[in-house]
C-alpha positions in Angstrom: -30.0 24.1 -21.0 -30.0 20.5 -19.7 -26.8 18.7 -18.8 -25.4 15.4 -20.1 -24.0 13.0 -17.5 -21.6 10.0 -18.0 -21.6 7.1 -15.5 -18.7 4.7 -15.5 -19.6 1.0 -14.7 -21.7 -1.9 -15.8 -23.6 -3.3 -12.8 -26.8 -2.9 -10.9 -25.3 0.0 -8.9 -24.7 1.9 -12.2 -28.2 1.0 -13.4 -29.6 2.5 -10.2 -27.6 5.6 -10.6 -28.6 6.0 -14.2 -32.2 5.6 -13.3 -32.0 8.1 -10.5 -30.0 10.8 -12.4 -32.3 10.4 -15.4 -35.2 11.7 -13.3 -33.5 15.1 -12.9 -35.0 17.9 -14.8 -31.5 19.3 -15.1 -30.3 16.3 -17.1 -30.9 15.8 -20.8 -29.1 12.4 -21.3 -27.4 9.8 -19.2 -24.6 7.8 -20.8 -23.2 4.7 -19.1 -19.9 3.2 -20.1 -19.9 0.4 -20.8 -23.2 -0.3 -19.1 -25.3 -3.4 -19.9 -28.1 -4.2 -22.3 -30.7 -4.0 -19.5 -30.2 -0.3 -19.0 -31.3 0.7 -22.5 -35.0 0.4 -21.9 -35.4 4.0 -20.6 -35.6 7.0 -22.8 -32.8 9.1 -21.4 -30.3 6.3 -20.7 -27.8 5.3 -23.5 -24.9 2.8 -23.1 -21.6 3.4 -24.9 -19.0 0.8 -25.7 -16.1 2.2 -23.7 -14.5 0.0 -21.0 -14.0 1.3 -17.4 -10.3 1.0 -17.8 -10.1 3.0 -21.1 -9.3 6.4 -19.4 -8.4 8.1 -22.7 -11.5 6.9 -24.4 -13.6 8.1 -21.5 -12.0 11.5 -21.5 -12.3 11.9 -25.3 -16.0 10.9 -25.1 -16.7 13.3 -22.3 -15.1 16.3 -24.0 -16.7 15.6 -27.4 -20.1 15.2 -25.9 -19.8 18.1 -23.5 -20.4 16.0 -20.5 -21.2 18.1 -17.4 -20.3 15.5 -14.9 -18.7 12.0 -14.8 -19.8 9.7 -12.0 -17.5 6.8 -11.2 -19.3 3.6 -10.0 -16.8 0.8 -9.3 -13.7 0.8 -7.2 -11.1 -0.5 -9.6 -10.9 2.6 -11.9 -10.8 4.8 -8.8 -7.9 2.9 -7.4 -6.1 3.2 -10.7 -6.4 7.0 -10.8 -9.3 7.7 -13.2 -10.3 10.8 -11.3 -6.7 12.3 -11.5 -6.6 11.5 -15.2 -10.0 13.1 -16.1 -9.3 16.2 -14.0 -5.9 16.6 -15.8 -7.9 16.4 -19.1 -10.3 19.2 -17.9 -13.3 16.8 -17.3 -15.5 17.4 -14.3 -15.8 14.3 -12.3 -17.0 13.2 -8.8 -14.9 10.6 -7.0 -11.7 10.4 -4.9 -8.2 10.7 -6.2 -6.0 7.6 -6.5 -4.3 8.5 -3.3 -7.6 9.1 -1.4 -8.9 5.8 -2.9 -6.4 3.9 -0.8 -9.0 4.0 2.0 -10.5 1.1 0.1 -7.7 -0.2 -2.1 -5.5 -1.0 0.9 -7.1 -2.4 4.0 -3.9 -1.9 5.9 -3.7 1.8 4.9 -7.3 2.3 6.1 -6.6 0.6 9.5 -3.5 2.8 10.0 -5.5 5.9 9.1 -8.3 5.0 11.6 -5.7 4.5 14.4 -4.0 7.8 13.6 -7.3 9.7 13.6 -8.9 8.0 16.7 -11.6 6.4 14.7 -12.8 3.2 16.6 -12.0 -0.1 14.8 -11.2 -3.7 15.6 -7.8 -4.7 16.8 -5.5 -6.0 14.0 -2.2 -7.2 12.8 -0.8 -7.2 9.3 1.9 -9.3 7.5 3.7 -9.2 4.1 5.0 -12.7 4.4 2.9 -16.0 4.3 5.1 -17.8 6.8 5.0 -15.0 9.4 1.2 -14.7 9.0 0.8 -18.5 9.4 3.0 -18.4 12.6 0.9 -15.5 14.0 -2.3 -17.6 13.8 -1.0 -19.7 16.7 -1.4 -16.7 19.0 -5.1 -16.1 18.1 -7.9 -17.8 20.1 -9.7 -18.7 16.9 -11.9 -21.5 18.2 -13.1 -19.3 21.1 -13.2 -15.8 19.7 -12.9 -16.2 16.0 -10.8 -14.3 13.5 -11.3 -12.2 10.4 -8.8 -12.6 7.6 -8.7 -9.9 4.9 -6.8 -9.5 1.7 -5.1 -6.1 1.6 -5.9 -5.4 -2.0 -9.3 -5.1 -3.8 -11.2 -8.3 -4.2 -14.7 -7.4 -5.3 -16.1 -8.0 -1.8 -14.8 -11.6 -1.7 -11.4 -11.0 0.1 -12.8 -11.5 3.6 -13.2 -14.7 5.6 -14.7 -14.8 9.1 -14.1 -18.1 10.9 -13.9 -20.0 14.2 -12.1 -22.9 12.5 -8.3 -22.9 12.7 -8.0 -25.2 9.7 -10.1 -22.9 7.6 -8.0 -19.9 8.7 -4.8 -21.6 7.6 -6.4 -22.6 4.3 -7.5 -19.0 3.8 -4.0 -17.6 4.3 -2.7 -20.1 1.8 -5.4 -19.3 -0.7 -5.1 -15.5 -0.5 -1.3 -15.4 -0.4 0.0 -18.5 -2.2 -2.6 -20.4 -4.1 -2.3 -19.7 -7.9 -5.8 -21.2 -8.5 -7.5 -18.7 -6.1 -9.0 -15.6 -7.8 -7.8 -13.5 -4.8 -4.0 -12.9 -4.7 -2.7 -10.6 -2.0 0.9 -9.8 -1.1 -0.2 -8.4 2.3 -2.7 -9.9 4.7 -4.7 -8.5 7.6 -5.6 -10.5 10.7 -8.4 -8.8 12.6 -10.4 -9.2 15.8 -13.9 -10.6 15.1 -16.4 -8.1 16.4 -19.9 -9.0 17.6 -23.1 -6.9 17.2 -25.2 -5.7 14.3 -23.5 -4.7 11.0 -24.7 -1.7 9.0 -23.4 0.3 6.1 -23.5 4.1 6.2 -23.1 6.4 3.2 -22.1 10.0 2.7 -21.3 12.4 -0.1 -18.3 14.7 0.4 -16.9 17.6 -1.5 -13.6 17.3 0.4 -14.6 19.7 3.2 -18.2 19.1 3.9 -20.5 16.0 3.6 -24.1 15.0 3.4 -25.4 11.8 4.9 -27.2 9.6 2.2 -28.6 6.9 4.5 -27.8 3.5 5.7 -28.6 -0.2 4.9 -27.9 -3.7 6.0 -26.7 -6.1 3.4 -26.1 -9.9 3.1 -22.7 -10.9 2.0 -22.8 -14.7 2.3 -24.1 -16.7 -0.6 -26.6 -18.9 1.2 -29.5 -18.4 3.7 -28.6 -18.1 7.4 -25.3 -16.4 6.4 -23.7 -19.6 5.2 -21.3 -20.1 2.3 -18.6 -17.9 0.8 -18.6 -14.1 0.7 -20.0 -12.4 -2.3 -20.3 -8.9 -3.6 -23.8 -8.8 -1.9 -26.9 -10.9 -2.2 -29.4 -8.3 -1.1 -30.3 -6.0 1.8 -32.8 -3.6 3.4 -33.2 -0.3 5.2 -33.5 -1.2 8.9 -36.4 0.2 10.9 -35.5 2.3 14.1 -31.9 1.3 13.9 -29.6 2.9 14.7 -31.1 5.6 17.0 -31.0 9.2 15.9 -28.5 9.9 18.7 -26.2 7.2 17.4 -26.6 8.3 13.8 -25.4 11.8 14.9 -22.4 10.1 16.7 -21.5 8.2 13.6 -21.6 11.3 11.5 -19.3 13.1 14.0 -16.9 10.3 15.0 -16.6 8.5 11.7 -17.5 10.7 8.8 -16.3 14.1 10.0 -13.1 12.7 11.4 -12.4 10.8 8.2 -13.1 13.8 5.8 -11.1 16.2 8.0 -8.3 13.7 8.5 -8.0 13.2 4.7 -8.2 17.0 4.2 -5.4 17.6 6.7 -3.3 14.9 5.1 -3.7 16.7 1.8 -5.7 13.7 0.4 -8.9 15.6 -0.4 -11.7 13.2 -0.4 -14.4 14.0 -2.9 -17.2 11.5 -3.7 -19.1 8.8 -1.9 -17.7 7.5 1.4 -19.0 4.1 2.5 -18.3 3.0 6.1 -19.1 -0.5 7.1 -19.8 -0.5 10.8 -20.4 -2.9 13.7 -22.7 -1.7 16.5 -22.9 -3.4 19.8 -24.6 -1.9 22.8 -24.4 1.5 21.2 -20.7 1.2 20.7 -19.6 1.8 17.1 -16.5 0.4 15.3 -15.5 0.7 11.7 -15.0 -2.5 9.9 -13.9 -1.0 6.6 -14.1 1.9 4.2 -15.2 1.8 0.6 -14.7 4.9 -1.6 -17.8 4.5 -3.8 -21.5 3.7 -3.4 -22.1 0.1 -2.5 -23.6 -2.6 -4.7 -26.4 -3.6 -3.7 -26.7 -0.6 -1.3 -27.2 1.8 -4.2 -30.1 -0.3 -5.4 -31.5 -0.3 -1.9 -31.1 3.4 -1.0 -31.5 5.4 -4.2 -35.2 4.5 -4.7 -35.9 5.9 -1.2 -34.5 9.3 -2.0 -37.2 11.6 -3.3 -35.0 14.6 -3.8 -33.1 15.4 -7.1 -29.6 13.9 -6.5 -27.9 15.5 -9.6 -27.4 19.1 -8.3 -26.0 17.7 -5.1 -23.4 15.7 -7.0 -22.6 18.6 -9.3 -22.0 20.9 -6.2 -19.8 18.2 -4.6 -17.6 18.0 -7.7 -17.1 21.7 -7.5 -16.5 21.9 -3.7 -19.8 23.8 -3.2 -21.7 21.2 -1.1 -22.1 23.4 2.0 -23.0 22.0 5.4 -26.7 22.6 5.7 -28.3 20.1 3.4 -30.4 17.2 4.8 -32.6 14.6 3.1 -36.1 14.0 4.4 -36.3 11.8 7.4 -39.6 10.2 6.4 -38.2 7.9 3.7 -40.0 4.8 2.6 -38.4 1.4 3.6 -36.6 -0.7 1.0 -35.8 -4.4 0.4 -33.6 -5.7 -2.4 -33.0 -9.3 -3.5 -30.2 -10.1 -5.9 -30.2 -13.0 -8.4 -26.8 -14.8 -9.1 -25.7 -17.3 -11.7 -25.0 -20.9 -10.8 -21.4 -21.2 -9.7 -21.1 -17.7 -8.4 -18.8 -16.4 -6.7 -16.3 -18.7 -8.5 -13.4 -17.9 -6.2 -11.4 -20.8 -7.7 -12.3 -19.9 -11.3 -15.0 -22.6 -11.5 -17.1 -22.1 -14.6 -20.4 -20.4 -13.9 -23.7 -21.3 -15.6 -24.0 -18.5 -18.1 -26.0 -17.6 -21.3 -29.2 -18.9 -19.8 -32.5 -17.3 -21.0 -34.0 -15.1 -18.4 -37.8 -15.2 -18.0 -39.4 -12.1 -16.5 -43.2 -11.9 -16.2 -44.6 -8.9 -18.1 -46.5 -7.7 -15.1 -43.4 -7.6 -12.8 -43.2 -3.8 -12.6 -47.0 -3.2 -12.3 -46.7 -3.0 -8.5 -45.9 0.7 -7.5 -42.5 1.0 -5.9 -41.0 -1.9 -7.7 -37.6 -1.5 -9.5 -35.6 -3.9 -11.6 -31.9 -3.3 -11.9 -29.8 -5.3 -14.3 -26.1 -6.1 -14.0 -24.7 -9.3 -15.7 -27.0 -9.5 -18.8 -27.0 -9.2 -22.5 -29.8 -8.9 -25.0 -30.7 -12.0 -27.0 -33.6 -11.8 -29.4 -36.5 -10.3 -27.4 -35.1 -11.1 -24.0 -31.9 -11.4 -21.9 -29.4 -14.0 -21.0 -27.1 -14.0 -18.0 -23.4 -13.1 -18.6 -22.0 -12.5 -15.1 -22.0 -13.6 -11.4 -24.7 -11.2 -10.2 -27.4 -11.0 -12.9 -30.1 -8.6 -11.7 -31.9 -7.5 -8.6 -35.4 -6.5 -7.5 -36.0 -3.6 -5.1 -39.4 -2.9 -3.6 -40.2 0.1 -1.4 -43.0 0.5 1.0 -44.2 2.2 4.3 -42.5 -0.6 6.3 -40.1 -3.5 5.9 -42.9 -6.1 6.1 -44.7 -4.6 3.2 -41.6 -4.0 1.1 -40.3 -7.6 1.8 -43.7 -9.2 0.9 -43.8 -7.3 -2.4 -40.2 -8.1 -3.2 -40.6 -11.8 -2.8 -43.7 -11.8 -4.9 -41.6 -10.3 -7.6 -38.9 -12.9 -7.1 -41.4 -15.5 -8.1 -41.8 -13.8 -11.4 -38.2 -14.1 -12.5 -36.5 -17.4 -13.5 -33.5 -18.7 -15.4 -31.7 -22.0 -15.2 -29.4 -22.4 -12.2 -30.5 -19.1 -10.8 -29.7 -18.5 -7.1 -31.1 -16.0 -4.6 -31.5 -15.8 -0.8 -34.9 -16.3 0.8 -34.1 -14.7 4.1 -33.4 -11.1 3.1 -34.9 -8.7 5.8 -36.2 -11.6 7.9 -34.5 -10.1 10.9 
């Protein structure tokens, strides 16, 4: 008998998950709550009108429809305790508890955890008072070495500013802690050493005791080419070739993921679900920039199309603490490049109006090229097409034998998508 799966979320990440899980022969239907209109084009995928924050509605739907597994996409419901709630209702779910989700929902908690468990990270200070944080800036060599300022709470990927400009650093502190017009409001602030090197995101799936590595990708957080402009949720990314080395990958698995999973286990904060470690690598020295407790967006759209194996039984086993320690994905994965499209005005950190409800024009032959995937996020159906309804609208992923081929095909696809005020980066996977 085939299973039914429920995915919680509405973005490109959840579309990629729905697409991947729907390929499983063990799965009959994939429901996505609330999903988006762009997901409904595939036979096994059905969106349901239940918000991510409606825990009771999700539990009721899961029990009535005999859902075998609930997969949580975004960070906010995890930080609010959706896993605890569903488990109390007898619903099988994969994801960390509210307490374990603090690895992402509190940057300060995560930094303390790394120090306690000897996981390498950047030097830092934290403050719960704007005046004290402002005074502390005077001791930082900002112009010479730079500084990273992070909001402690969740901020949809936009609560980080990296700068060498003291005036910008002061303005960021004010915006994050005091400015009522800023969309980021944080009671606590983190001042962090600016690391140098190459940034990469690593992913693993854990059942609380064991973990399986899912791959790694490089993403582009800044809005504009050449890494200029404000931080976003992610404007695209790629799977790097020959980086890091196999020896360094093994070291990351041992010194980051194993230490984290075991540290959480010993602290009685069992970590089940996807663990995402943002890393900086310089001269083979690895430091953790941050944790996320779910798959990344756009990293899900980058990595999931490269996984040829059936992901569903692995997720089911992880939810039941049956993952084991001897599972590995194939090493000969194809390479992947992903380009995201955003609405005009995104990321709207100061609540500026975005240019929404624009008709999206997609060439009919877009998906004719093998290895091409279109993942929707902020869209709704209108007549026979779609209009944009959110910041990040959709994304194109192309896979190929090497990055050059994948990138060339991806940007050919970019030319086949247009809507008024659309924005995308032209330098994804250039380096």
